[in-house]
C-alpha positions as CSV (number, residue, x, y, z in Angstrom):
1,M,-76.4,74.9,52.4
2,N,-78.0,73.6,49.5
3,S,-77.8,73.7,46.1
4,S,-80.9,76.1,44.8
5,A,-80.3,79.0,42.2
6,L,-79.1,82.2,44.1
7,P,-81.5,84.6,44.4
8,W,-80.6,87.7,42.2
9,K,-80.6,90.2,45.2
10,D,-78.3,87.7,47.6
11,F,-75.9,87.9,44.5
12,L,-75.7,91.4,43.9
13,A,-75.0,92.0,47.5
14,E,-72.9,89.6,48.1
15,R,-71.2,90.9,44.6
16,E,-70.3,94.2,46.6
17,E,-68.4,92.5,49.0
18,A,-66.6,90.4,46.6
19,L,-65.8,93.2,44.3
20,R,-63.8,94.6,47.3
21,A,-61.2,92.1,47.9
22,W,-58.7,94.4,45.4
23,P,-58.6,97.6,44.6
24,T,-59.0,95.9,40.7
25,G,-62.3,94.8,41.4
26,R,-64.0,98.4,42.4
27,G,-65.8,99.5,39.5
28,I,-66.4,96.5,37.2
29,T,-70.0,96.4,36.0
30,L,-72.0,93.9,34.7
31,E,-73.3,95.8,31.9
32,D,-70.1,97.0,30.6
33,G,-68.2,93.3,31.2
34,I,-71.9,92.0,29.4
35,R,-71.3,94.6,26.2
36,Y,-67.6,94.1,26.2
37,Q,-68.4,90.0,25.6
38,S,-71.1,91.0,23.0
39,K,-68.2,92.4,20.5
40,I,-66.0,89.6,20.8
41,P,-65.9,87.9,17.4
42,K,-67.5,84.2,17.5
43,E,-64.9,82.4,16.2
44,K,-63.2,83.7,19.6
45,N,-65.9,82.6,21.7
46,F,-64.7,79.4,23.9
47,A,-68.4,77.4,24.3
48,L,-69.3,77.6,20.6
49,A,-65.6,76.4,19.6
50,M,-66.4,73.1,21.8
51,R,-70.1,72.9,20.2
52,K,-68.6,73.3,17.2
53,A,-66.1,70.2,17.7
54,R,-68.7,68.1,19.2
55,E,-70.7,68.5,16.0
56,A,-67.7,67.9,13.6
57,G,-66.3,64.7,16.3
58,K,-63.2,66.8,16.1
59,T,-60.5,66.9,19.4
60,L,-59.0,70.8,20.3
61,T,-55.8,71.0,21.5
62,Q,-55.0,73.6,24.6
63,P,-51.6,73.7,26.7
64,R,-51.2,75.3,30.3
65,A,-49.2,78.6,30.2
66,G,-48.9,81.4,32.2
67,V,-46.3,84.1,33.0
68,A,-46.4,87.5,35.6
69,L,-46.2,90.0,32.6
70,V,-48.7,90.9,30.7
71,D,-46.2,91.7,27.4
72,Q,-44.6,88.3,28.0
73,H,-47.7,86.3,28.7
74,I,-48.9,87.6,25.7
75,Q,-45.4,86.7,23.6
76,L,-45.7,83.5,25.3
77,L,-49.9,83.0,24.0
78,R,-49.1,83.6,20.6
79,Y,-46.6,81.4,20.4
80,L,-48.4,78.3,21.4
81,E,-50.7,80.0,19.0
82,S,-48.4,80.4,15.8
83,E,-45.6,77.9,16.6
84,G,-47.4,75.3,19.0
85,G,-50.9,75.6,16.8
86,A,-52.9,75.5,19.8
87,N,-56.8,75.4,19.3
88,L,-57.7,76.5,22.7
89,L,-55.7,78.8,24.8
90,P,-55.2,79.0,28.5
91,T,-54.1,82.1,30.9
92,T,-52.7,79.8,33.8
93,I,-52.9,81.2,37.4
94,D,-50.2,82.2,39.4
95,A,-50.2,80.5,42.9
96,Y,-50.6,83.7,45.0
97,T,-53.6,84.4,43.5
98,R,-55.3,81.1,43.9
99,Q,-55.1,81.5,47.2
100,N,-56.3,85.5,46.9
101,R,-52.9,86.7,47.7
102,Y,-53.3,89.6,46.1
103,E,-50.3,91.7,47.5
104,E,-47.8,88.7,47.3
105,A,-48.8,88.5,43.8
106,A,-47.8,92.2,43.4
107,K,-44.9,92.3,45.3
108,G,-44.0,88.7,42.3
109,I,-44.8,91.2,39.9
110,E,-42.8,94.0,40.9
111,K,-39.7,91.5,41.3
112,S,-40.6,90.0,37.7
113,Q,-40.1,93.8,36.4
114,A,-36.7,93.7,38.0
115,A,-35.4,90.2,37.1
116,G,-36.7,90.8,32.8
117,H,-38.4,87.4,33.3
118,S,-41.2,85.8,35.2
119,L,-41.1,85.0,38.8
120,L,-44.7,83.4,39.4
121,N,-46.0,80.4,38.5
122,G,-48.8,82.1,36.3
123,F,-50.8,85.2,35.5
124,P,-52.0,87.0,38.4
125,A,-54.9,88.3,36.7
126,V,-56.6,90.3,40.0
127,N,-53.8,92.4,40.1
128,H,-53.4,93.0,36.6
129,G,-57.1,93.6,36.8
130,I,-59.6,94.7,33.9
131,E,-57.0,96.6,31.6
132,G,-54.4,94.4,31.7
133,C,-57.2,90.9,31.2
134,R,-58.1,92.8,28.2
135,R,-55.1,93.5,26.4
136,V,-54.1,89.5,26.9
137,T,-57.6,88.5,24.9
138,E,-57.6,91.2,22.4
139,A,-53.8,90.3,21.5
140,V,-54.7,86.2,20.1
141,R,-56.7,85.3,17.6
142,R,-58.3,81.7,19.2
143,P,-60.6,81.4,22.6
144,I,-59.4,81.5,25.4
145,Q,-59.6,80.3,28.9
146,V,-58.8,80.9,32.2
147,R,-57.3,78.0,34.3
148,H,-56.4,77.8,37.9
149,G,-56.9,76.2,41.2
150,T,-59.0,78.7,43.1
151,P,-61.3,77.4,46.4
152,D,-63.1,81.0,46.1
153,A,-63.1,82.2,42.6
154,R,-65.1,84.9,42.5
155,L,-62.9,88.1,42.4
156,L,-61.0,86.7,39.5
157,A,-64.1,85.4,37.7
158,E,-65.8,89.1,37.6
159,I,-62.3,90.8,36.0
160,S,-61.8,87.4,33.7
161,L,-65.1,87.3,32.1
162,A,-65.2,91.3,32.2
163,S,-61.8,91.4,30.6
164,G,-63.6,88.8,27.6
165,F,-62.4,85.3,28.7
166,T,-64.8,82.9,27.5
167,S,-64.2,80.0,29.2
168,Y,-63.4,79.8,33.1
169,E,-62.2,76.1,34.7
170,G,-62.6,74.7,38.3
171,G,-65.2,73.8,41.1
172,G,-66.2,74.2,44.8
173,I,-64.8,70.5,45.3
174,S,-62.2,70.1,42.4
175,Y,-60.5,73.2,43.4
176,N,-60.6,72.3,46.6
177,I,-60.3,68.8,48.1
178,P,-57.1,68.7,46.0
179,Y,-55.9,72.2,46.6
180,A,-56.2,73.1,49.6
181,K,-55.9,72.0,53.3
182,K,-58.6,74.3,55.7
183,V,-60.7,75.7,53.0
184,P,-64.3,74.3,54.2
185,L,-66.0,72.3,51.7
186,D,-69.2,74.5,52.2
187,K,-67.4,77.8,51.8
188,S,-65.9,76.8,48.7
189,I,-69.2,75.1,47.4
190,R,-71.2,78.1,48.3
191,D,-68.2,80.7,46.1
192,W,-68.4,78.8,43.5
193,Q,-72.0,78.9,43.1
194,Y,-71.6,82.7,42.9
195,V,-69.3,81.9,40.0
196,D,-71.6,79.7,38.5
197,R,-74.5,82.2,38.7
198,L,-72.0,84.9,37.2
199,V,-72.1,82.7,34.6
200,G,-75.6,82.4,33.9
201,H,-76.3,85.8,34.1
202,Y,-73.7,86.5,30.9
203,E,-75.8,83.1,29.6
204,E,-79.2,85.0,30.3
205,N,-77.6,88.2,28.0
206,G,-76.4,86.3,25.2
207,I,-72.8,85.7,26.2
208,P,-72.1,82.1,25.9
209,I,-69.7,81.5,28.6
210,N,-68.1,77.6,28.7
211,R,-67.4,76.3,32.3
212,E,-65.1,73.2,33.1
213,P,-64.6,71.5,36.1
214,F,-61.4,70.2,36.8
215,G,-61.5,66.4,35.7
216,P,-58.5,64.8,37.7
217,L,-58.5,65.7,41.2
218,T,-55.3,64.6,42.5
219,G,-54.2,63.1,39.3
220,T,-52.7,60.6,41.3
221,L,-54.2,56.7,40.6
222,V,-57.9,58.1,41.0
223,P,-60.3,56.2,39.9
224,P,-62.8,57.0,37.0
225,F,-65.8,56.4,39.2
226,I,-64.4,59.5,41.9
227,S,-63.9,61.7,39.3
228,H,-67.4,61.0,37.2
229,T,-68.8,61.3,40.8
230,I,-67.3,64.6,41.7
231,A,-67.7,66.0,37.5
232,I,-71.2,65.3,37.6
233,L,-72.2,67.4,40.9
234,E,-70.4,69.9,39.8
235,G,-72.3,69.9,36.7
236,L,-75.8,69.8,38.5
237,L,-74.7,72.8,40.9
238,A,-74.0,74.9,37.4
239,L,-76.9,74.2,35.4
240,E,-78.6,74.7,38.4
241,Q,-77.1,78.2,38.3
242,G,-78.0,78.5,34.9
243,V,-74.9,77.5,33.1
244,K,-75.2,76.0,29.7
245,S,-72.3,75.0,28.2
246,L,-70.4,72.5,30.5
247,T,-67.0,70.7,29.8
248,L,-66.4,67.3,32.0
249,G,-63.3,66.3,32.3
250,Y,-60.8,63.0,33.2
251,G,-57.6,63.0,33.4
252,Q,-55.9,59.9,31.9
253,G,-55.4,56.6,33.9
254,G,-53.1,54.8,31.7
255,N,-54.5,51.6,30.6
256,I,-56.6,52.0,27.2
257,I,-59.4,50.0,27.6
258,Q,-60.6,51.7,31.3
259,D,-59.7,55.3,29.8
260,L,-61.9,54.4,26.4
261,A,-64.3,52.7,29.1
262,A,-64.3,55.9,31.5
263,V,-64.6,58.5,28.4
264,S,-67.8,56.6,27.3
265,S,-69.1,56.3,30.6
266,L,-68.3,59.9,31.6
267,R,-70.7,61.6,28.9
268,E,-73.5,58.8,29.5
269,L,-73.4,59.7,33.1
270,A,-73.5,63.0,33.0
271,H,-76.9,63.3,30.4
272,E,-78.2,60.9,32.9
273,Y,-78.0,62.3,35.5
274,F,-78.6,65.9,34.5
275,Q,-81.8,64.8,32.8
276,R,-83.2,62.7,35.1
277,A,-82.8,66.1,37.4
278,G,-84.5,68.3,34.7
279,Y,-82.4,70.2,32.8
280,T,-82.3,70.0,28.8
281,D,-80.6,73.1,27.9
282,Y,-76.9,72.7,27.6
283,D,-74.1,71.3,25.5
284,L,-72.1,68.9,27.2
285,S,-68.1,68.1,26.0
286,I,-65.6,66.4,27.4
287,V,-61.7,67.2,28.0
288,F,-59.3,65.0,28.2
289,H,-56.5,65.6,30.0
290,Q,-52.9,63.5,29.3
291,W,-51.4,62.0,32.2
292,M,-51.1,63.8,35.1
293,G,-48.8,62.3,37.2
294,G,-44.6,61.8,36.9
295,F,-43.1,61.8,34.1
296,P,-39.6,60.5,32.3
297,E,-36.9,62.9,32.7
298,D,-35.8,61.5,29.5
299,E,-37.8,63.7,26.6
300,A,-38.4,60.7,24.2
301,K,-39.9,58.8,26.8
302,A,-42.3,61.8,27.6
303,F,-43.1,62.3,24.0
304,A,-44.5,58.6,24.6
305,V,-46.4,59.3,27.3
306,I,-47.7,62.4,25.7
307,N,-48.6,60.3,22.4
308,L,-50.4,57.6,24.1
309,G,-52.9,60.1,25.4
310,A,-53.3,61.8,22.1
311,V,-54.3,58.1,20.8
312,V,-56.6,57.7,23.4
313,A,-58.0,61.0,23.2
314,A,-58.5,60.8,19.5
315,M,-60.2,57.2,20.0
316,A,-62.5,58.2,22.7
317,K,-63.2,61.3,20.6
318,A,-63.3,64.0,23.4
319,E,-63.7,67.3,22.1
320,K,-60.4,68.8,24.3
321,I,-57.1,67.3,24.8
322,I,-55.1,69.0,27.7
323,V,-51.9,68.9,26.5
324,K,-48.3,68.3,28.5
325,T,-44.8,69.0,27.7
326,P,-41.4,66.7,27.7
327,H,-40.0,68.8,30.5
328,E,-43.0,67.6,32.9
329,A,-40.0,66.4,35.4
330,M,-38.5,69.6,35.3
331,G,-40.8,72.3,35.9
332,I,-42.2,74.9,34.3
333,P,-42.2,74.2,30.3
334,T,-40.0,76.3,27.8
335,K,-42.2,77.9,25.0
336,E,-40.6,76.0,23.1
337,A,-41.3,72.8,25.2
338,N,-44.9,73.7,24.8
339,A,-45.3,73.9,21.8
340,A,-43.7,70.6,20.8
341,G,-46.0,69.0,23.3
342,L,-48.9,70.3,21.1
343,K,-47.2,69.4,17.7
344,S,-46.0,65.9,18.4
345,T,-50.2,65.7,20.2
346,R,-51.8,67.4,16.7
347,Q,-49.8,65.1,14.7
348,I,-51.2,61.8,16.4
349,L,-54.8,63.5,16.7
350,S,-54.7,64.2,12.5
351,M,-53.6,60.8,11.6
352,V,-56.1,58.2,14.5
353,E,-59.1,61.0,14.1
354,E,-60.0,59.7,10.1
355,Q,-59.5,56.1,11.1
356,K,-62.7,54.3,12.5
357,V,-60.6,52.7,15.4
358,C,-63.2,50.2,16.7
359,G,-63.0,51.7,20.8
360,D,-66.2,50.0,21.5
361,N,-65.9,45.9,22.2
362,A,-67.1,43.7,25.2
363,T,-64.2,44.7,27.3
364,V,-64.4,48.4,27.2
365,R,-68.4,48.1,27.7
366,D,-68.2,45.5,30.8
367,E,-65.7,48.2,32.2
368,A,-67.2,50.7,31.5
369,A,-70.7,48.9,33.1
370,L,-68.7,48.6,36.1
371,I,-67.8,52.6,36.4
372,R,-71.9,53.2,35.6
373,R,-72.5,50.6,38.9
374,E,-69.9,52.1,41.0
375,V,-70.9,56.0,40.3
376,A,-74.5,55.0,40.8
377,C,-73.5,53.9,44.8
378,L,-71.4,56.6,44.9
379,M,-74.6,58.9,44.0
380,K,-77.2,57.4,45.7
381,A,-75.5,57.9,49.2
382,V,-74.5,61.7,48.4
383,E,-78.5,62.1,47.2
384,A,-79.7,60.1,50.3
385,G,-77.2,62.5,52.5
386,G,-78.7,65.7,51.3
387,E,-81.8,64.3,51.4
388,G,-82.5,65.5,47.6
389,D,-80.0,68.0,47.9
390,W,-76.7,67.8,46.0
391,A,-74.7,70.3,47.0
392,R,-76.0,69.8,51.2
393,G,-75.2,65.9,50.1
394,A,-71.6,66.5,48.9
395,V,-70.8,68.3,52.3
396,R,-72.1,65.3,54.2
397,A,-70.9,62.5,51.9
398,F,-67.3,64.1,52.0
399,A,-67.8,64.7,56.3
400,A,-68.5,60.8,56.3
401,G,-66.2,59.5,54.0
402,L,-68.8,58.8,51.7
403,L,-66.8,60.3,48.8
404,D,-62.4,60.5,49.2
405,V,-60.5,61.5,46.6
406,P,-57.1,59.5,47.1
407,F,-54.0,61.5,48.5
408,A,-56.2,65.0,48.3
409,P,-54.4,67.8,50.7
410,S,-57.6,68.7,52.2
411,A,-58.6,68.4,56.2
412,F,-62.2,67.7,54.8
413,N,-61.6,64.7,53.2
414,R,-61.1,61.4,54.9
415,G,-58.1,60.5,52.7
416,K,-58.8,56.8,53.8
417,V,-58.8,55.4,49.9
418,L,-56.0,53.5,48.2
419,P,-55.7,52.5,44.5
420,I,-53.5,49.9,43.2
421,R,-53.2,48.9,39.6
422,D,-54.5,45.7,38.3
423,N,-52.5,42.8,36.6
424,E,-53.5,44.6,33.6
425,G,-52.7,48.5,34.8
426,F,-56.0,49.4,35.2
427,I,-56.9,51.5,38.7
428,R,-58.3,49.6,40.9
429,I,-59.6,50.1,45.1
430,Y,-57.1,48.3,47.4
431,A,-58.7,50.3,50.8
432,K,-62.1,51.6,49.8
433,G,-62.5,53.5,53.1
434,F,-66.0,54.5,54.0
435,L,-67.2,54.5,49.7
436,P,-70.5,53.0,49.5
437,L,-69.5,50.3,47.0
438,D,-71.7,47.2,46.8
439,P,-70.3,44.2,48.0
440,E,-70.6,42.5,44.3
441,I,-68.2,45.8,43.3
442,M,-65.6,45.4,45.6
443,A,-65.5,42.0,45.2
444,V,-64.2,42.7,41.4
445,H,-61.6,44.9,42.8
446,K,-60.3,42.2,45.0
447,A,-59.9,38.8,42.8
448,R,-58.5,41.6,40.1
449,L,-55.7,42.8,42.4
450,E,-55.3,38.9,43.6
451,E,-54.6,38.0,40.3
452,R,-51.8,40.8,39.9
453,A,-50.3,39.8,43.6
454,K,-50.2,36.0,42.6
455,A,-48.4,36.9,39.1
456,E,-46.1,39.1,40.8
457,G,-45.6,36.3,43.9
458,R,-46.3,39.0,46.6
459,A,-49.1,39.8,48.9
460,T,-51.5,42.8,47.7
461,S,-49.7,45.8,50.0
462,F,-49.1,49.5,50.1
463,Q,-45.9,48.7,48.6
464,M,-48.1,48.1,44.9
465,V,-49.6,51.6,45.8
466,T,-45.7,53.2,46.1
467,D,-44.9,51.4,43.2
468,D,-47.4,52.6,40.8
469,I,-47.1,56.2,41.7
470,Y,-43.9,56.2,40.1
471,A,-44.0,53.7,37.5
472,I,-44.8,55.7,34.4
473,S,-42.0,58.1,35.7
474,K,-39.8,54.9,35.4
475,G,-40.7,53.5,32.0
476,K,-43.6,51.0,33.1
477,L,-47.3,51.5,33.6
478,I,-47.8,48.7,36.5
479,G,-45.2,49.1,39.3
480,R,-43.4,45.6,39.5
481,P,-41.0,44.2,42.0
482,K,-37.6,44.2,40.4
């Protein structure tokens, strides 16, 4: 296990195995994929769209969406493109495909055809193969990305890129630790090195492909420094394999000051660590995810949560925002609800983007400085543990608890870290587990939590963790006692 670029002969040998995982992989050639991608108009290329957004200081909107059948999926995307006004389009992959359970995905397609509507929670791209996927990419006018949650995404990546998708979400850490229970971290990192080497090959042949590690992780009270560290690590691993277009993500925490500090520090830290490692030939952009936790059931309240995220994304100058819907509390949204979230978000972005709103003040800078110190502690530990190798260091850090994602299901995640909001709603550390944070940093967290405990007249405890998890769905940011 190491971070080095995969030797081409090793990649090709592994590729034969990856393509045999399902019949639709047989016969896929790199030459055909590159030839097909080269004919896609530039205005439909995701990497170029993200670069243009960065240069223009604009925030692009993208929903989540995916259904089982090709024709219905095309109808859904066209609706979000035309009625919702989405700048960028998704193809969200179903749960069976994410776990490489293609036979069950095939049964889901059959049942969906019989029912006349989708009985899967996404688009089974591997089962539909290049023929079906190319129908999707050719049917829309906007750049389109594959979004999923797959620890072993090699075959899905081969089919996706050969079919004209120009962006691919995920990473060996972010699509394992928050999503899977029993997948070894060294295996998922290695499988994603294959994905990034594939993307690097397309880049070497003049085809820009955007890569986007999944920033929010579990989406539940994740302190910015934890998600930042993982995003930067996945960025470093991707760059080593030849990736050029990177979009790092951050999931809305809820406190406006902390969110602004998080976005600015993520951009700065990524450049700092990438360039320190010797990488200069890359395009970096930021995606802001609207609130990933529990939503209010009331639509009006749900729109308030959506719009707060839109305001912060615009103020922070994120290049992209992942848009939620007013039906988040009810399950898979209708296309109308998805479009409504897009239109509401676009209205906010349009109103805020042209204003010079001061998101850079002493409080934001102080919080950003704290995040930088926290990330430095974790990155130093990863680098030391891996003896200078980021992949090896990440595996060892998770094993030792030096990296730890709150509320993640993975058996390879210690799960000892507990976050709580302070008295202003900043996400702080209550139990640090084995995170290698300096005592001075932990003193800041402890003092801020004690302020809240005093204000609420109760001891800092696990009850606050539970209260904070449900607070936004109940109409508050902080889980105050009744």
